[in-house]
C-alpha distance (Angstrom), angle and dihedral (degrees) to the residues before:
residue distance angle dihedral
M1 . . .
P2 3.83 . .
A3 3.89 116.1 .
T4 3.78 115.3 -105.9
E5 3.76 124.7 -139.5
K6 3.79 87.8 -104.8
D7 3.81 91.1 55.0
L8 3.76 92.0 52.6
A9 3.87 96.1 46.3
E10 3.74 116.2 116.4
D11 3.86 89.8 -119.4
A12 3.92 94.1 46.4
P13 3.88 109.2 145.2
W14 3.61 95.1 -123.5
K15 3.90 91.5 55.9
K16 3.83 89.9 54.4
I17 3.81 91.2 50.0
Q18 3.80 90.3 48.5
Q19 3.80 92.8 49.6
N20 3.81 91.5 49.5
T21 3.82 92.1 47.2
F22 3.81 96.1 46.5
T23 3.88 89.2 47.5
R24 3.78 91.9 52.9
W25 3.78 92.5 45.8
G26 3.85 90.6 52.8
N27 3.83 91.4 48.1
E28 3.69 93.6 51.0
H29 3.80 89.4 61.1
L30 3.85 94.3 39.9
K31 3.81 92.9 55.9
C32 3.81 91.5 85.4
V33 3.88 90.8 60.6
N34 3.81 94.2 40.7
K35 3.84 95.0 -114.0
R36 3.71 130.7 127.1
I37 3.74 141.4 -170.1
A38 3.79 115.8 -136.6
D39 3.75 99.9 170.5
L40 3.74 116.3 24.0
Q41 3.94 89.1 -159.3
V42 3.79 98.1 60.8
D43 3.79 106.7 14.8
L44 3.84 96.4 75.0
S45 3.77 92.2 48.8
D46 3.85 98.5 94.5
G47 3.84 90.8 46.7
L48 3.81 95.5 -128.7
R49 3.82 97.6 106.6
L50 3.81 90.7 40.0
I51 3.79 90.3 51.4
A52 3.90 89.5 48.2
L53 3.76 91.1 50.4
L54 3.83 93.7 49.2
E55 3.87 90.1 50.2
V56 3.87 91.3 50.2
L57 3.79 93.9 46.3
S58 3.82 96.2 44.0
Q59 3.84 96.6 33.4
K60 3.87 85.8 -135.7
K61 3.69 134.7 110.9
M62 3.82 128.5 -120.9
Y63 3.78 109.3 -88.3
R64 3.86 91.1 -129.4
K65 3.84 139.8 19.0
Y66 3.73 123.9 -81.5
H67 3.80 136.4 -166.6
Q68 3.79 107.7 -75.3
R69 3.82 90.7 -167.8
P70 3.70 108.5 32.1
T71 3.83 107.9 -172.3
F72 3.79 99.2 157.5
R73 3.74 130.1 63.3
Q74 3.75 91.0 -120.1
M75 3.79 91.4 57.4
K76 3.72 91.9 50.3
L77 3.84 90.1 50.3
E78 3.73 91.2 52.2
N79 3.78 93.2 49.4
V80 3.81 93.0 50.9
S81 3.81 90.9 43.7
L82 3.85 87.3 55.1
A83 3.75 91.1 53.4
L84 3.74 93.0 48.1
E85 3.87 91.3 49.3
F86 3.82 87.9 49.7
L87 3.89 88.6 57.2
D88 3.69 91.3 48.3
R89 3.83 89.8 53.8
E90 3.83 87.4 50.7
N91 3.84 88.1 55.5
I92 3.77 92.2 -114.3
R93 3.85 108.6 145.6
L94 3.74 119.6 -141.9
V95 3.82 120.3 -168.5
S96 3.70 121.4 -148.6
I97 3.89 93.7 -18.4
D98 3.76 119.3 128.3
S99 3.78 135.5 165.9
K100 3.77 93.5 -99.2
A101 3.87 92.8 58.6
I102 3.81 90.8 53.4
V103 3.84 95.3 46.1
D104 3.78 92.4 46.0
G105 3.82 90.9 51.6
N106 3.80 101.0 -115.0
M107 3.75 97.4 178.8
K108 3.74 97.5 -164.8
L109 3.87 91.1 54.1
I110 3.83 92.1 42.5
L111 3.80 90.8 54.3
G112 3.79 88.2 48.0
L113 3.78 92.2 52.8
V114 3.84 92.5 49.3
W115 3.77 91.4 46.4
T116 3.83 89.4 54.7
L117 3.74 89.5 52.0
I118 3.82 91.2 51.5
L119 3.81 93.8 48.9
H120 3.81 92.0 49.5
Y121 3.75 102.4 40.2
S122 3.82 104.3 28.4
I123 3.74 104.2 31.1
S124 3.87 111.6 20.1
M125 3.86 101.6 35.7
P126 3.74 109.0 46.1
V127 3.78 120.9 86.0
W128 3.83 108.3 -127.0
E129 3.78 127.2 -160.3
D130 3.88 121.2 -106.5
E131 3.76 92.2 25.4
D132 3.77 126.4 138.9
D133 3.90 104.0 -136.3
G134 3.81 91.9 -155.1
E135 3.79 93.1 53.6
T136 3.83 94.9 39.7
K137 3.85 91.6 59.3
K138 3.76 90.3 57.8
Q139 3.90 95.2 51.9
T140 3.76 132.7 84.2
P141 3.89 114.8 -119.3
K142 3.81 87.9 -103.2
Q143 3.79 92.7 51.6
R144 3.72 90.9 45.7
L145 3.82 94.8 54.5
L146 3.84 93.0 42.0
G147 3.77 90.6 51.5
W148 3.79 94.6 51.4
I149 3.80 91.5 49.9
Q150 3.81 92.3 46.8
N151 3.81 89.0 54.6
K152 3.90 90.1 49.4
V153 3.84 95.1 49.6
A154 3.77 101.6 31.0
D155 3.84 90.4 156.5
L156 3.83 92.0 67.5
P157 3.82 128.2 65.4
I158 3.80 96.5 -124.1
T159 3.86 109.7 174.2
N160 3.77 106.9 148.7
F161 3.84 146.3 19.7
S162 3.75 100.3 -112.7
R163 3.88 124.9 41.1
D164 3.84 95.4 25.1
W165 3.93 90.0 65.4
K166 3.80 97.9 47.7
T167 3.85 98.3 98.3
G168 3.82 94.6 48.2
K169 3.87 91.2 -129.6
A170 3.79 91.0 106.5
L171 3.77 89.0 56.0
G172 3.76 90.8 51.3
A173 3.85 92.0 49.9
L174 3.84 91.1 49.5
V175 3.78 92.2 50.6
D176 3.75 92.7 48.4
S177 3.81 91.1 46.4
C178 3.82 92.3 53.8
A179 3.82 90.8 46.5
P180 3.89 110.3 17.7
G181 3.75 107.8 -141.9
L182 3.85 97.8 24.4
C183 3.72 95.0 97.1
P184 3.92 103.8 9.8
D185 3.78 97.8 151.8
W186 3.84 99.0 60.1
E187 3.86 92.6 112.5
T188 3.70 92.2 61.8
W189 3.83 94.4 49.7
D190 3.75 116.0 123.8
T191 3.87 109.7 -116.0
V192 3.86 92.8 -151.9
K193 3.84 86.1 73.5
P194 3.78 101.7 51.3
V195 3.84 95.2 152.5
N196 3.79 91.0 57.6
N197 3.82 90.5 47.8
A198 3.79 91.6 49.5
S199 3.83 93.9 45.3
E200 3.79 92.3 51.4
A201 3.78 94.6 47.7
M202 3.85 94.5 45.1
Q203 3.70 94.2 45.4
L204 3.83 92.0 53.6
A205 3.77 89.2 46.7
D206 3.84 90.1 50.9
D207 3.80 96.0 45.9
W208 3.83 100.2 39.6
L209 3.88 109.3 20.6
G210 3.80 97.4 37.3
I211 3.86 93.3 -120.2
P212 3.85 107.8 145.9
Q213 3.78 117.5 -145.4
V214 3.77 99.1 -112.5
I215 3.78 84.3 164.1
T216 3.83 124.0 42.3
P217 3.85 124.6 -123.6
D218 3.86 88.1 -115.9
E219 3.72 89.6 53.5
I220 3.76 100.5 45.3
I221 3.90 91.7 52.6
D222 3.82 92.6 43.8
P223 3.87 110.0 118.2
S224 3.73 90.4 -135.0
V225 3.86 97.5 52.8
D226 3.77 113.4 127.7
E227 3.82 124.3 -128.5
Q228 3.79 93.6 -117.8
S229 3.78 93.3 61.8
V230 3.75 92.9 48.0
M231 3.86 90.9 47.8
T232 3.81 90.1 49.9
Y233 3.80 89.1 58.8
L234 3.86 96.4 38.9
S235 3.84 93.0 47.6
Q236 3.86 87.6 72.8
F237 3.80 93.9 64.2
P238 3.98 100.1 72.5
K239 3.84 89.9 65.8
A240 3.86 96.7 39.0
K241 3.79 116.2 129.4
L242 3.90 123.8 -164.4
K243 3.77 114.6 -117.2
P244 3.80 122.2 -131.5
G245 3.80 115.7 -93.7
A246 3.87 96.8 30.5
P247 3.78 113.0 164.8
L248 3.79 94.5 -116.7
K249 3.91 113.9 -178.2
P250 3.74 132.6 -167.4
K251 3.83 110.6 -95.8
L252 3.83 112.8 -105.4
N253 3.86 120.7 -172.9
P254 3.85 111.9 165.5
K255 3.84 86.8 -178.2
K256 3.82 89.5 70.5
A257 3.79 94.0 53.9
R258 3.78 116.6 96.4
A259 3.79 139.2 -176.9
Y260 3.75 129.0 -149.7
G261 3.84 138.5 166.1
P262 3.87 140.4 89.8
G263 3.82 91.3 -74.3
I264 3.82 93.7 73.7
E265 3.91 97.7 36.1
P266 3.82 113.9 117.4
A267 3.74 90.7 -121.7
G268 3.81 139.9 25.1
N269 3.78 102.5 58.4
R270 3.79 121.0 116.3
V271 3.82 137.8 -162.9
L272 3.78 114.3 -87.2
R273 3.76 91.9 7.8
P274 3.87 116.0 113.0
A275 3.79 112.3 -107.2
I276 3.80 109.5 -149.5
F277 3.70 130.8 -168.4
T278 3.91 139.1 154.6
V279 3.77 131.6 -126.7
D280 3.86 114.6 -151.8
T281 3.84 115.0 -158.1
F282 3.80 97.4 166.6
S283 3.77 95.9 121.7
A284 3.84 96.9 29.5
G285 3.85 97.7 71.6
Q286 3.81 128.7 -128.7
G287 3.71 114.1 -32.1
Q288 3.74 141.7 125.6
V289 3.81 121.4 -84.8
T290 3.84 117.6 -145.1
V291 3.79 125.8 -178.6
Y292 3.76 128.5 -165.9
V293 3.79 127.4 -173.5
E294 3.92 119.4 -161.3
D295 3.80 117.3 -166.4
P296 3.83 125.3 -150.4
A297 3.78 92.6 -87.9
G298 3.89 89.7 57.6
T299 3.83 95.8 -107.9
T300 3.78 108.6 146.8
E301 3.79 122.5 -154.0
E302 3.82 126.2 -173.6
V303 3.79 112.2 -131.2
K304 3.85 122.3 -157.2
A305 3.77 118.9 -115.6
V306 3.82 107.8 -145.6
P307 3.84 113.4 -151.1
N308 3.69 112.8 -129.3
E309 3.75 124.6 -146.6
G310 3.84 112.1 -50.3
K311 3.88 88.5 18.7
K312 3.84 92.3 -113.4
T313 3.82 92.6 111.4
Y314 3.72 133.0 42.1
G315 3.81 130.1 -150.5
V316 3.85 115.1 -143.5
T317 3.83 125.6 -171.1
Y318 3.79 125.3 179.4
V319 3.87 131.4 170.2
P320 3.73 115.1 -140.7
K321 3.86 110.8 -144.5
V322 3.77 101.6 -171.3
M323 3.80 136.2 38.2
G324 3.79 123.4 -107.3
P325 3.82 141.7 57.2
H326 3.71 116.4 -21.7
K327 3.86 130.0 -173.3
V328 3.75 118.8 -140.0
S329 3.89 111.9 -163.7
V330 3.75 117.3 -164.7
L331 3.83 116.4 -168.7
F332 3.81 129.0 -174.1
A333 3.76 118.0 -164.6
G334 3.85 87.3 -11.7
Q335 3.88 94.7 -54.3
P336 3.85 128.0 103.0
I337 3.84 113.7 -105.8
P338 3.83 118.2 -132.0
K339 3.82 114.9 -62.2
S340 3.85 92.2 12.3
P341 2.94 126.6 168.1
F342 3.81 94.5 52.8
E343 3.79 118.0 -153.0
V344 3.92 110.3 -133.7
N345 3.74 123.0 179.8
V346 3.75 110.9 -153.7
D347 3.90 117.2 -151.5
K348 3.77 128.7 -155.6
A349 3.82 118.6 -74.7
Q350 3.81 119.1 -88.7
G351 3.76 124.6 -162.9
D352 3.78 132.6 10.2
A353 3.81 113.6 -114.0
T354 3.84 91.2 -168.4
K355 3.82 89.8 70.2
V356 3.74 95.3 55.5
T357 3.80 121.6 98.4
A358 3.81 132.9 -170.6
K359 3.86 131.1 -166.9
G360 3.66 140.0 154.3
P361 3.84 139.7 106.6
G362 3.79 92.6 -70.8
L363 3.92 89.6 68.0
E364 3.79 96.5 43.6
P365 3.86 114.0 114.2
L366 3.75 93.0 -128.2
G367 3.73 137.2 22.5
N368 3.79 102.5 58.7
I369 3.84 117.3 117.9
A370 3.77 131.5 -154.1
N371 3.89 117.1 -101.0
R372 3.88 89.2 14.5
P373 3.83 118.7 110.3
T374 3.79 116.1 -123.8
Y375 3.74 134.6 176.1
F376 3.77 148.7 -161.3
D377 3.84 134.5 -166.3
I378 3.75 127.5 -124.3
Y379 3.82 118.5 -149.9
T380 3.77 116.1 -156.9
A381 3.84 101.3 165.2
G382 3.86 109.8 140.8
A383 3.86 92.9 11.0
G384 3.78 95.2 101.8
V385 3.77 123.6 -137.7
G386 3.81 125.6 -21.1
D387 3.77 144.6 122.4
V388 3.88 115.1 -88.6
T389 3.77 113.9 -141.6
A390 3.81 135.6 171.1
V391 3.83 126.2 -167.6
I392 3.83 120.2 -171.4
K393 3.76 117.3 -165.0
D394 3.80 123.4 -164.2
P395 3.83 124.9 -133.2
Q396 3.86 88.9 -81.6
G397 3.81 90.6 53.5
C398 3.79 92.8 -109.6
K399 3.86 119.3 138.9
D400 3.78 96.4 -170.5
T401 3.81 96.3 76.9
V402 3.87 94.8 60.4
E403 3.73 122.0 80.2
V404 3.88 111.1 -139.1
M405 3.70 127.8 -172.6
M406 3.82 123.4 -178.3
E407 3.83 118.4 -160.7
D408 3.80 127.1 -173.5
K409 3.76 104.2 -134.7
G410 3.80 94.4 -177.2
D411 3.80 128.7 -117.4
S412 3.94 89.8 73.1
V413 3.86 89.5 -61.8
F414 3.76 121.1 130.7
R415 3.82 122.8 -172.9
C416 3.68 119.8 -149.6
T417 3.85 117.5 -162.1
Y418 3.78 122.3 -173.5
K419 3.79 138.7 165.1
P420 3.84 117.6 -147.5
V421 3.73 112.0 -152.7
Q422 3.87 98.6 -166.9
A423 3.78 133.3 57.8
G424 3.71 119.2 -121.1
P425 3.84 142.0 58.1
H426 3.79 115.6 -19.3
T427 3.82 130.7 -177.4
V428 3.82 122.1 -141.4
A429 3.78 112.5 -161.3
V430 3.81 115.2 -167.4
T431 3.90 121.5 -172.2
F432 3.66 136.1 -178.6
G433 3.76 118.0 -158.4
G434 3.78 87.8 -8.8
V435 3.79 92.7 -57.0
A436 3.78 123.3 111.2
I437 3.82 113.8 -111.6
P438 3.87 120.9 -129.0
K439 3.73 113.6 -66.6
S440 3.86 93.9 11.5
P441 2.89 127.1 166.7
F442 3.76 96.1 55.0
A443 3.81 119.7 -155.7
V444 3.80 111.4 -133.4
S445 3.89 124.1 -178.8
V446 3.80 111.0 -151.0
A447 3.80 115.0 -153.0
P448 3.85 119.2 -142.9
A449 3.80 117.1 -102.4
S450 3.80 115.0 -90.2
N451 3.72 120.1 -76.8
A452 3.76 112.3 -168.6
G453 3.77 91.7 -175.9
A454 3.78 90.0 67.6
C455 3.87 94.0 58.8
R456 3.76 121.3 105.6
A457 3.87 122.5 -155.0
T458 3.79 122.7 -168.8
G459 3.82 138.3 163.2
R460 3.87 147.7 94.5
G461 3.84 89.1 -81.4
L462 3.81 91.1 67.9
Q463 3.87 96.5 47.0
P464 3.79 113.9 113.5
R465 3.88 91.0 -126.7
G466 3.73 138.4 18.8
V467 3.87 102.1 64.8
R468 3.83 117.6 112.8
V469 3.69 134.6 -167.5
K470 3.88 113.8 -80.0
Q471 3.78 90.1 15.5
V472 3.84 124.3 117.6
G473 3.74 111.2 -107.2
D474 3.77 101.9 -164.3
F475 3.88 133.1 176.0
K476 3.81 140.5 161.0
V477 3.84 132.0 -124.1
D478 3.73 116.2 -152.3
T479 3.84 110.1 -155.8
R480 3.85 99.2 164.7
N481 3.89 91.3 117.2
A482 3.77 98.7 35.0
G483 3.83 100.9 76.8
S484 3.79 121.8 -130.8
G485 3.73 126.7 -31.9
D486 3.79 144.9 122.5
L487 3.84 114.0 -82.2
K488 3.82 113.2 -140.9
V489 3.69 128.7 -179.8
A490 3.78 128.8 -170.3
V491 3.75 131.0 -177.8
K492 3.86 120.1 -157.2
G493 3.70 132.9 -177.5
P494 3.00 164.0 -112.4
T495 3.84 88.1 42.2
H496 3.79 89.2 24.4
R497 3.76 98.4 -127.5
L498 3.82 109.8 -169.0
H499 3.83 119.5 -145.8
H500 3.81 128.1 -171.6
L501 3.77 136.4 172.7
G502 3.69 90.2 24.1
R503 3.86 97.9 -168.9
P504 3.04 103.6 73.5
A505 3.81 100.6 0.1
Y506 3.71 124.6 -121.4
P507 3.80 107.2 -99.3
K508 3.91 96.4 -109.8
S509 3.72 95.2 38.7
P510 2.97 129.4 151.3
F511 3.87 99.6 50.1
E512 3.80 118.3 -155.3
V513 3.89 108.4 -134.3
Q514 3.74 119.7 -178.2
V515 3.88 108.7 -151.8
G516 3.78 115.6 -153.7
P517 3.85 127.0 -147.8
E518 3.75 120.5 -79.4
A519 3.88 112.1 -79.6
G520 3.76 116.6 -106.6
P521 3.86 125.3 -119.8
Q522 3.77 113.2 -65.6
K523 3.82 138.1 -173.4
I524 3.75 114.6 -136.7
R525 3.81 129.6 -169.5
A526 3.73 134.0 168.2
F527 3.83 129.1 -161.3
G528 3.76 140.9 157.3
P529 3.87 142.0 96.0
G530 3.86 91.9 -75.6
L531 3.81 87.3 72.0
E532 3.85 94.0 52.8
C533 3.64 108.3 42.7
G534 3.91 144.1 -21.2
M535 3.69 148.3 -173.1
V536 3.82 130.5 -129.9
G537 3.59 113.0 -98.5
K538 3.82 93.2 12.9
S539 3.77 128.8 105.8
A540 3.81 113.1 -101.2
D541 3.89 104.7 -155.6
F542 3.77 129.9 -171.1
V543 3.76 137.2 156.1
V544 3.83 129.4 -120.8
E545 3.84 115.2 -160.6
S546 3.81 121.4 -162.4
V547 3.87 119.9 -167.3
G548 3.82 116.8 -176.0
T549 3.84 147.4 95.1
D550 3.83 94.8 -85.4
V551 3.78 135.7 36.5
G552 3.85 109.7 -120.6
V553 3.71 132.9 -168.3
L554 3.81 114.0 -78.5
E555 3.77 117.4 -149.5
V556 3.81 123.4 -174.8
A557 3.79 122.9 -169.6
T558 3.80 130.9 -178.4
A559 3.73 123.5 -149.0
C-alpha cells in the first residue's frame, strides 16, 4: 500500500509510537548502568548514552577513550564518531548515518540507527530454542522472528507484525504458548475489547516472563502502528523465562468442546424414548459439563452428564415426556459449547416396549458356555413400531468383546445370536424403541469352555484288576472344575479299555481293566454281636464267612 502524505508527515502517529517504543527499548538496557533516555532526539547527541548503550549491548568496552564531559560540538561529534566506528568494527552496517546527523537531532536517522541496533542485538544475534540453524542463516531478521512466532502459535494464521496483533488475542496465545497455563483463556476473549486483551496478555508477560512493555497496549492495537515497533516488543519473547510462583491455570476452551448423537438431532426423537448423545471435551481442557433440556412449555430440567472412561467424553440421556420443540443447552465450564442450544423436535411415541417378550437359551441364567454361540428370540407382535436392539456386556462391563447378530425372522420375531468369549456374569439388555423391555437387562452366567484335563475319575470299575464277569464295575467322574461339556463313556474289548470325555480325552484315558472269570457258587454266612446290638462310639464287630471255589467281592451296607 503506497504511503500517504499523512503517513510521511513528521507528526504521523506511527512515528510517535516508534519513537516511544525505541526509547523504552533503549532504557531497558541502560537500566543496568543507571542511565536513561528522556528524549531520543536530543539525548544521544553528546554520544555518552549511545556509547553506554553499545557497551551494554555488546558486553565490550570502547577501544579508545572518549570525552566524559563534552561541552563543545566538536567533542560531541568525536564521541558519536567513536560509537559509529565501534559499530563498523562489529560488522554492523549503517547506511547514510554520520555523526553530524546524530548530533543535530535528525530524528529519521536516529530511529534508523536504533532500529539497526534492535535488528542486530535483539533479533539476529540471540540463539533461540526450537530453531533450525541451517534455515535461520538463510532468513532475514524479520523472517526469523515471524517463523519463530508461527511455530509457537500454530493455531493462528500469523503472517505480519501489524494487523494480526490488533485484537490482542495473538498476544494472549503467544504468552500461553511460552508458559502454558499462564494465559489459557485467550481463545474466549471478546475481540470488541482489544485493549483489554492486550493489557492482560502484556501484563502477564511483564510480571511472569520478564518481558517489559516497550510498547503500550494502546499502541500495539493502534491501526497505524508500524511493524518495527511491534517487532521490537515481540523480539523479547524468544528469550523469555517463566518466573517461579506464576499463577498457571488449566486451559479451558469451551469452543473446542462438541456434542454429537441422535439426542440432539433436529428430528428422530420420540416421546418416552431415551434421547442419547455424547459430549466430547478432549480438546477443551478440564471443566464441568452441564446439560439443560427445555420442553415446549418452558420447563427446564438439568440432565446429568456421565463421564466415560478417561473422562474426556460424557454420555447424556434424557427422556422427553411431551411432543414438540425442545432446547438442549450444553455448557462447558459455564459457557455454551458451539451450536448450543440445540433445537430438537420430539415426535409422538411409537411402539410399546411393555408388550415385547424375549426368550431362548441365550437368556437363561445357566447353561451358556464361553466361545459357544447362543441365541434368543424377541417377540414384538402387538407392540407397534420400534427399533429392536440388544447389547451384551461381558463381566468387565464391556460390550465390544461380544459378537452380536440380529436377524428379522418375520412375523414380528427377531433372533439375536451372540457368542460370549469370557466366562462369568454377563448382562443382556434388550430394548424396543429405545426403551427396555420387561425383565431387561437379563443376567446370564457363562460357564468356561470344557477342560477335560480338570476331570477326575475314580472307582472300582477303573482298577486294573478285581472286576469279574457279571459283576458291576462302577466308577465316578468329577467334572466340577472342568467347565461344561458332554460326558461320554465307551467300553471296548477284548482288553476292555474304558474311554470317557472323548473330546478331548481325559489325560489317563483309556484305562486298562482286566476282567476276571465269573465267580463260582459260594455260601455266605454272617454272625457276631455287631449284628445284634451296638453302642454309640463303640466298635460293633461281626464275622462274614464265605465258602466256595472263588473269592467274590464282598459289599457291606448299613441302613
